[in-house]
TORSE-661072 format. One record per residue (C-alpha): residue in one letter; x, y, z. Coordinates in steps of 0.05 Angstrom, whole numbers, padded with zeros to 5 digits, m for minus. Example, Ala and Ser with C-alpha at 12.3 -4.5 7.8 and 13.67 -1.06 7.14 Angstrom:
<sites>
{site "a"; {00246; m00090; 00156}},
{site "s"; {00273; m00021; 00143}},
</sites>
This chain:
<sites>
{site "m"; {02151; 01660; 01374}},
{site "h"; {02102; 01712; 01349}},
{site "s"; {02044; 01677; 01383}},
{site "q"; {02075; 01693; 01451}},
{site "s"; {02085; 01767; 01437}},
{site "s"; {02014; 01779; 01458}},
{site "a"; {02034; 01761; 01529}},
{site "m"; {02052; 01833; 01539}},
{site "i"; {01978; 01851; 01532}},
{site "y"; {01948; 01874; 01598}},
{site "h"; {01879; 01882; 01569}},
{site "p"; {01850; 01858; 01502}},
{site "k"; {01835; 01929; 01483}},
{site "y"; {01907; 01951; 01480}},
{site "r"; {01975; 01921; 01461}},
{site "t"; {02011; 01951; 01520}},
{site "w"; {01999; 01999; 01578}},
{site "w"; {02058; 02042; 01555}},
{site "p"; {02054; 02100; 01539}},
{site "k"; {01979; 02108; 01550}},
{site "h"; {01983; 02082; 01621}},
{site "d"; {01919; 02040; 01616}},
{site "c"; {01886; 02007; 01675}},
{site "v"; {01906; 01934; 01676}},
{site "i"; {01838; 01915; 01704}},
{site "c"; {01788; 01948; 01657}},
{site "g"; {01829; 01984; 01604}},
{site "s"; {01810; 02054; 01624}},
{site "k"; {01863; 02109; 01635}},
{site "a"; {01905; 02093; 01696}},
{site "i"; {01919; 02147; 01749}},
{site "g"; {01981; 02112; 01777}},
{site "i"; {02006; 02051; 01814}},
{site "n"; {01952; 02031; 01864}},
{site "f"; {01961; 01973; 01912}},
{site "g"; {02016; 01945; 01867}},
{site "a"; {01986; 01953; 01797}},
{site "p"; {01971; 02011; 01749}},
{site "t"; {01895; 02023; 01754}},
{site "c"; {01842; 02075; 01743}},
{site "a"; {01807; 02110; 01802}},
{site "p"; {01744; 02066; 01800}},
{site "c"; {01785; 02001; 01802}},
{site "k"; {01828; 02029; 01857}},
{site "a"; {01766; 02045; 01899}},
{site "f"; {01735; 01977; 01882}},
{site "f"; {01796; 01940; 01907}},
{site "r"; {01802; 01982; 01970}},
{site "r"; {01729; 01965; 01988}},
{site "n"; {01730; 01891; 01970}},
{site "a"; {01802; 01865; 01977}},
{site "r"; {01785; 01828; 02042}},
{site "r"; {01717; 01802; 02018}},
{site "k"; {01738; 01730; 02003}},
{site "d"; {01665; 01710; 01997}},
{site "l"; {01659; 01754; 01935}},
{site "l"; {01709; 01709; 01899}},
{site "q"; {01660; 01651; 01906}},
{site "t"; {01602; 01689; 01875}},
{site "p"; {01581; 01658; 01808}},
{site "c"; {01593; 01701; 01747}},
{site "p"; {01526; 01724; 01717}},
{site "f"; {01556; 01725; 01647}},
{site "q"; {01577; 01651; 01650}},
{site "e"; {01639; 01665; 01610}},
{site "a"; {01714; 01652; 01616}},
{site "t"; {01765; 01685; 01572}},
{site "s"; {01830; 01654; 01550}},
{site "t"; {01893; 01693; 01564}},
{site "n"; {01929; 01659; 01506}},
{site "s"; {01891; 01628; 01449}},
{site "s"; {01950; 01584; 01431}},
{site "n"; {01950; 01551; 01500}},
{site "k"; {01884; 01522; 01522}},
{site "d"; {01911; 01503; 01591}},
{site "e"; {01920; 01576; 01611}},
{site "v"; {01849; 01601; 01624}},
{site "t"; {01831; 01659; 01668}},
{site "s"; {01776; 01654; 01720}},
{site "y"; {01743; 01719; 01701}},
{site "c"; {01697; 01742; 01645}},
{site "s"; {01710; 01800; 01597}},
{site "q"; {01658; 01844; 01631}},
{site "v"; {01699; 01859; 01693}},
{site "r"; {01667; 01928; 01703}},
{site "y"; {01599; 01894; 01712}},
{site "c"; {01618; 01830; 01750}},
{site "s"; {01647; 01843; 01819}},
{site "s"; {01671; 01771; 01828}},
{site "c"; {01711; 01771; 01763}},
{site "r"; {01736; 01841; 01775}},
{site "l"; {01765; 01822; 01842}},
{site "r"; {01797; 01759; 01814}},
{site "r"; {01829; 01801; 01759}},
{site "c"; {01855; 01851; 01811}},
{site "f"; {01891; 01795; 01848}},
{site "g"; {01913; 01763; 01783}},
{site "m"; {01946; 01828; 01760}},
{site "g"; {01987; 01835; 01824}},
{site "m"; {01945; 01880; 01869}},
{site "k"; {01961; 01864; 01942}},
{site "e"; {01911; 01859; 01998}},
{site "e"; {01964; 01877; 02051}},
{site "l"; {01972; 01947; 02019}},
{site "v"; {01900; 01965; 02035}},
{site "r"; {01896; 02001; 02102}},
{site "t"; {01852; 01972; 02156}},
{site "n"; {01801; 02015; 02194}},
{site "e"; {01851; 02023; 02250}},
{site "e"; {01906; 02044; 02201}},
{site "n"; {01858; 02093; 02167}},
{site "e"; {01843; 02124; 02235}},
{site "r"; {01918; 02131; 02250}},
{site "y"; {01928; 02161; 02181}},
{site "r"; {01873; 02212; 02191}},
{site "q"; {01903; 02231; 02258}},
{site "l"; {01971; 02238; 02226}},
{site "v"; {01943; 02283; 02171}},
{site "e"; {01908; 02326; 02223}},
{site "t"; {01971; 02330; 02265}},
{site "n"; {02013; 02352; 02205}},
{site "r"; {01961; 02405; 02187}},
{site "r"; {01964; 02433; 02257}},
{site "r"; {02040; 02433; 02256}},
{site "r"; {02043; 02468; 02189}},
{site "k"; {01993; 02520; 02213}},
{site "q"; {02035; 02532; 02275}},
{site "l"; {02097; 02540; 02232}},
{site "l"; {02063; 02591; 02186}},
{site "q"; {02038; 02630; 02247}},
{site "q"; {02107; 02628; 02276}},
{site "d"; {02139; 02654; 02212}},
{site "g"; {02093; 02715; 02217}},
{site "s"; {02111; 02729; 02288}},
{site "e"; {02174; 02771; 02297}},
{site "s"; {02173; 02766; 02373}},
{site "q"; {02180; 02690; 02374}},
{site "l"; {02253; 02672; 02368}},
{site "a"; {02253; 02596; 02376}},
{site "i"; {02210; 02539; 02353}},
{site "s"; {02172; 02503; 02407}},
{site "q"; {02196; 02433; 02421}},
{site "s"; {02127; 02405; 02407}},
{site "v"; {02128; 02432; 02336}},
{site "v"; {02164; 02394; 02280}},
{site "s"; {02221; 02434; 02249}},
{site "k"; {02215; 02458; 02177}},
{site "s"; {02267; 02407; 02155}},
{site "d"; {02217; 02352; 02171}},
{site "l"; {02166; 02380; 02122}},
{site "l"; {02172; 02372; 02047}},
{site "h"; {02177; 02437; 02009}},
{site "e"; {02155; 02451; 01938}},
{site "t"; {02226; 02444; 01911}},
{site "e"; {02232; 02375; 01944}},
{site "w"; {02167; 02352; 01913}},
{site "m"; {02191; 02377; 01845}},
{site "h"; {02256; 02338; 01854}},
{site "i"; {02218; 02275; 01873}},
{site "s"; {02170; 02283; 01815}},
{site "n"; {02228; 02291; 01766}},
{site "i"; {02262; 02228; 01791}},
{site "v"; {02199; 02186; 01785}},
{site "s"; {02183; 02215; 01716}},
{site "i"; {02254; 02204; 01690}},
{site "y"; {02253; 02131; 01713}},
{site "d"; {02187; 02120; 01677}},
{site "t"; {02206; 02154; 01612}},
{site "q"; {02277; 02129; 01608}},
{site "c"; {02290; 02064; 01647}},
{site "l"; {02220; 02033; 01645}},
{site "k"; {02203; 02051; 01574}},
{site "h"; {02270; 02027; 01547}},
{site "y"; {02265; 01962; 01587}},
{site "i"; {02194; 01946; 01562}},
{site "e"; {02212; 01958; 01489}},
{site "r"; {02275; 01915; 01492}},
{site "r"; {02241; 01861; 01533}},
{site "l"; {02186; 01854; 01481}},
{site "n"; {02238; 01848; 01426}},
{site "t"; {02275; 01795; 01465}},
{site "f"; {02213; 01751; 01471}},
{site "n"; {02193; 01763; 01398}},
{site "n"; {02262; 01741; 01374}},
{site "l"; {02267; 01680; 01420}},
{site "s"; {02262; 01619; 01376}},
{site "q"; {02266; 01564; 01428}},
{site "v"; {02259; 01547; 01502}},
{site "p"; {02326; 01561; 01535}},
{site "n"; {02346; 01489; 01550}},
{site "d"; {02414; 01489; 01517}},
{site "a"; {02471; 01518; 01559}},
{site "n"; {02491; 01570; 01507}},
{site "v"; {02419; 01591; 01497}},
{site "k"; {02411; 01601; 01572}},
{site "i"; {02474; 01642; 01577}},
{site "n"; {02455; 01686; 01518}},
{site "y"; {02385; 01695; 01544}},
{site "h"; {02409; 01715; 01613}},
{site "a"; {02460; 01762; 01582}},
{site "t"; {02407; 01795; 01539}},
{site "t"; {02355; 01805; 01594}},
{site "t"; {02405; 01827; 01648}},
{site "v"; {02442; 01875; 01602}},
{site "n"; {02374; 01904; 01584}},
{site "k"; {02362; 01919; 01658}},
{site "m"; {02431; 01948; 01666}},
{site "t"; {02428; 01994; 01604}},
{site "s"; {02358; 02016; 01623}},
{site "f"; {02382; 02035; 01693}},
{site "i"; {02442; 02072; 01664}},
{site "l"; {02397; 02110; 01617}},
{site "f"; {02358; 02133; 01678}},
{site "l"; {02422; 02154; 01714}},
{site "s"; {02449; 02191; 01654}},
{site "t"; {02388; 02237; 01654}},
{site "i"; {02392; 02254; 01729}},
{site "p"; {02421; 02325; 01735}},
{site "t"; {02467; 02308; 01794}},
{site "v"; {02497; 02251; 01754}},
{site "k"; {02505; 02293; 01691}},
{site "s"; {02540; 02348; 01731}},
{site "l"; {02595; 02301; 01756}},
{site "p"; {02663; 02299; 01723}},
{site "k"; {02671; 02243; 01674}},
{site "s"; {02721; 02207; 01719}},
{site "d"; {02671; 02207; 01776}},
{site "r"; {02616; 02177; 01733}},
{site "i"; {02662; 02123; 01708}},
{site "y"; {02683; 02108; 01779}},
{site "l"; {02612; 02101; 01804}},
{site "c"; {02587; 02061; 01745}},
{site "k"; {02645; 02012; 01746}},
{site "h"; {02638; 02000; 01821}},
{site "n"; {02563; 02004; 01833}},
{site "i"; {02521; 01984; 01772}},
{site "r"; {02530; 01909; 01778}},
{site "p"; {02516; 01907; 01853}},
{site "l"; {02450; 01943; 01839}},
{site "i"; {02423; 01895; 01786}},
{site "l"; {02378; 01857; 01835}},
{site "l"; {02348; 01918; 01867}},
{site "n"; {02332; 01951; 01800}},
{site "a"; {02305; 01885; 01774}},
{site "h"; {02258; 01883; 01834}},
{site "e"; {02231; 01952; 01816}},
{site "l"; {02221; 01933; 01743}},
{site "d"; {02187; 01867; 01762}},
{site "q"; {02138; 01906; 01806}},
{site "l"; {02118; 01948; 01745}},
{site "c"; {02118; 01896; 01690}},
{site "y"; {02071; 01837; 01688}},
{site "s"; {02103; 01771; 01666}},
{site "e"; {02067; 01710; 01638}},
{site "p"; {02083; 01642; 01669}},
{site "w"; {02123; 01621; 01608}},
{site "q"; {02165; 01685; 01613}},
{site "l"; {02180; 01671; 01686}},
{site "l"; {02199; 01600; 01666}},
{site "y"; {02250; 01626; 01616}},
{site "d"; {02279; 01674; 01667}},
{site "n"; {02285; 01621; 01720}},
{site "l"; {02316; 01569; 01673}},
{site "a"; {02371; 01618; 01652}},
{site "a"; {02383; 01645; 01723}},
{site "e"; {02387; 01575; 01752}},
{site "y"; {02441; 01555; 01703}},
{site "v"; {02482; 01618; 01716}},
{site "c"; {02475; 01615; 01792}},
{site "g"; {02481; 01541; 01800}},
{site "t"; {02433; 01494; 01836}},
{site "s"; {02461; 01511; 01905}},
{site "l"; {02456; 01587; 01898}},
{site "f"; {02391; 01593; 01858}},
{site "p"; {02344; 01577; 01918}},
{site "d"; {02377; 01634; 01957}},
{site "l"; {02365; 01681; 01898}},
{site "q"; {02291; 01660; 01895}},
{site "s"; {02284; 01668; 01971}},
{site "t"; {02315; 01738; 01968}},
{site "r"; {02267; 01759; 01912}},
{site "k"; {02207; 01733; 01951}},
{site "r"; {02231; 01767; 02015}},
{site "a"; {02237; 01833; 01977}},
{site "e"; {02166; 01826; 01951}},
{site "q"; {02140; 01813; 02021}},
{site "i"; {02171; 01869; 02061}},
{site "l"; {02191; 01925; 02013}},
{site "i"; {02139; 01980; 02007}},
{site "t"; {02107; 01985; 01938}},
{site "d"; {02123; 02059; 01929}},
{site "p"; {02163; 02080; 01867}},
{site "i"; {02188; 02143; 01902}},
{site "v"; {02221; 02103; 01958}},
{site "t"; {02253; 02050; 01913}},
{site "r"; {02280; 02100; 01862}},
{site "l"; {02309; 02147; 01915}},
{site "w"; {02341; 02086; 01948}},
{site "l"; {02373; 02066; 01881}},
{site "l"; {02403; 02135; 01875}},
{site "i"; {02428; 02134; 01947}},
{site "l"; {02464; 02068; 01935}},
{site "f"; {02492; 02090; 01868}},
{site "f"; {02526; 02149; 01902}},
{site "s"; {02556; 02103; 01955}},
{site "s"; {02629; 02085; 01965}},
{site "p"; {02643; 02021; 01924}},
{site "l"; {02590; 01969; 01937}},
{site "h"; {02635; 01912; 01916}},
{site "c"; {02655; 01867; 01974}},
{site "f"; {02722; 01849; 01944}},
{site "v"; {02784; 01889; 01923}},
{site "d"; {02792; 01896; 01848}},
{site "y"; {02853; 01937; 01830}},
{site "t"; {02832; 01939; 01757}},
{site "l"; {02774; 01985; 01774}},
{site "p"; {02785; 02061; 01772}},
{site "d"; {02795; 02103; 01834}},
{site "i"; {02786; 02177; 01851}},
{site "s"; {02815; 02225; 01902}},
{site "a"; {02791; 02230; 01974}},
{site "n"; {02762; 02300; 01960}},
{site "r"; {02721; 02274; 01902}},
{site "r"; {02695; 02217; 01946}},
{site "l"; {02672; 02268; 01997}},
{site "a"; {02636; 02308; 01943}},
{site "i"; {02600; 02245; 01921}},
{site "l"; {02581; 02228; 01993}},
{site "e"; {02551; 02298; 02000}},
{site "i"; {02505; 02284; 01941}},
{site "q"; {02487; 02217; 01973}},
{site "h"; {02471; 02253; 02039}},
{site "s"; {02424; 02301; 02002}},
{site "y"; {02385; 02242; 01972}},
{site "t"; {02384; 02206; 02039}},
{site "t"; {02355; 02268; 02072}},
{site "l"; {02303; 02274; 02017}},
{site "l"; {02282; 02201; 02025}},
{site "w"; {02278; 02207; 02101}},
{site "n"; {02236; 02272; 02098}},
{site "y"; {02189; 02238; 02048}},
{site "l"; {02181; 02176; 02092}},
{site "v"; {02167; 02218; 02154}},
{site "h"; {02119; 02263; 02116}},
{site "r"; {02082; 02204; 02085}},
{site "h"; {02084; 02151; 02139}},
{site "g"; {02104; 02183; 02205}},
{site "d"; {02166; 02171; 02248}},
{site "v"; {02153; 02099; 02269}},
{site "d"; {02136; 02072; 02200}},
{site "a"; {02192; 02113; 02169}},
{site "i"; {02242; 02076; 02214}},
{site "r"; {02211; 02009; 02196}},
{site "i"; {02211; 02022; 02121}},
{site "f"; {02282; 02049; 02122}},
{site "s"; {02306; 01988; 02162}},
{site "n"; {02272; 01941; 02112}},
{site "l"; {02307; 01976; 02055}},
{site "n"; {02375; 01966; 02088}},
{site "g"; {02360; 01894; 02107}},
{site "v"; {02335; 01872; 02039}},
{site "y"; {02393; 01906; 02002}},
{site "l"; {02445; 01874; 02047}},
{site "r"; {02415; 01807; 02030}},
{site "m"; {02414; 01825; 01956}},
{site "q"; {02486; 01847; 01961}},
{site "r"; {02507; 01780; 01990}},
{site "i"; {02472; 01742; 01934}},
{site "s"; {02498; 01790; 01881}},
{site "q"; {02570; 01780; 01904}},
{site "a"; {02561; 01704; 01902}},
{site "v"; {02531; 01707; 01832}},
{site "n"; {02585; 01753; 01806}},
{site "r"; {02637; 01707; 01835}},
{site "q"; {02607; 01651; 01793}},
{site "i"; {02608; 01694; 01731}},
{site "r"; {02680; 01716; 01742}},
{site "t"; {02708; 01647; 01756}},
{site "r"; {02669; 01599; 01710}},
{site "d"; {02699; 01590; 01641}},
{site "d"; {02632; 01578; 01608}},
{site "l"; {02607; 01646; 01634}},
{site "s"; {02666; 01688; 01610}},
{site "s"; {02624; 01718; 01554}},
{site "l"; {02572; 01738; 01605}},
{site "h"; {02625; 01772; 01648}},
{site "e"; {02651; 01811; 01588}},
{site "a"; {02580; 01832; 01568}},
{site "f"; {02566; 01858; 01638}},
{site "n"; {02631; 01897; 01640}},
{site "r"; {02615; 01930; 01573}},
{site "a"; {02545; 01948; 01597}},
{site "v"; {02565; 01986; 01661}},
{site "m"; {02585; 02050; 01625}},
{site "i"; {02544; 02112; 01607}},
{site "e"; {02546; 02116; 01532}},
{site "s"; {02573; 02187; 01529}},
{site "d"; {02631; 02168; 01575}},
{site "t"; {02656; 02113; 01528}},
{site "k"; {02674; 02163; 01473}},
</sites>
């Protein structure tokens, strides 16, 4: 299936956006994830200005050209030309086609509230600095935010390290293995065994990529081996869906790739459970904020939780009460970091809304995850999948 390997191309100029981080709209150097897709500064500004201009989508293309996304399939033709930097209509269509979301663009009212929030934070910070220099003032005024509500340089460094480690470990590993999976796939997964093997390969890739990220986090590395085994055995499988959501937000999938994923997932879940899984994924896309800092901190918070399994499994390892308290202290530090970031970036009201959405979506994911895992544990035809998942939940260094 070598003809389909080109589906990983975001732009004809490059084979992949990793590791050069190219803009998926025009091929220039991307500055980060903007409105749901990696783009350069000009494309970010273009989408912010024109996302709500639906009339622009109807404007005829002056180049009178349509480019095919896959030369081997004439039915899949894009509605934009190759000169997206010079045709606003095609450029906007490509923005939407690559996953940029109109709802992430702030309205004029939201911009005004944001400017007021920035100005308020500046005044508060200035008051804090003045207060630090005054020896006579002994208490902080109730109208001034405490220092704990402001992000310090060390907190920004910690956040930056987490985001960078996820990109260089989890995301890079996942993209490389994912491309190999599609290159080696010789047939559409219609046969039951092919579906099971395909689902095992793709899901284990997500699990091992996530574990690679965790194994590089200093707080995880500093834990005793028994604590790491305890957390991995109990909490990796319940986090598959949430980590898959983060990876799906970062990796563009062609329609045929989504078809393969859905065929395999439907067989594993069963026809009664699969619609709930799809509904949960769609709900997560609708209400979770597209911010890698939030999602990755949330993954760490849940990893350091008490067991996420909703059933008692006496075959899984356990640790002492004192070690559980030590792990919960680490979780508390990440929770505080996430909350401070949300308040700093979005203000109190939106921070509460975003945090509530994170909890609500994960509880729904946990319910679906437990139902899927029950299928995998109890169905005879999925025993190999259950064994593959159990082997994949360990940090490599802890298996020796």
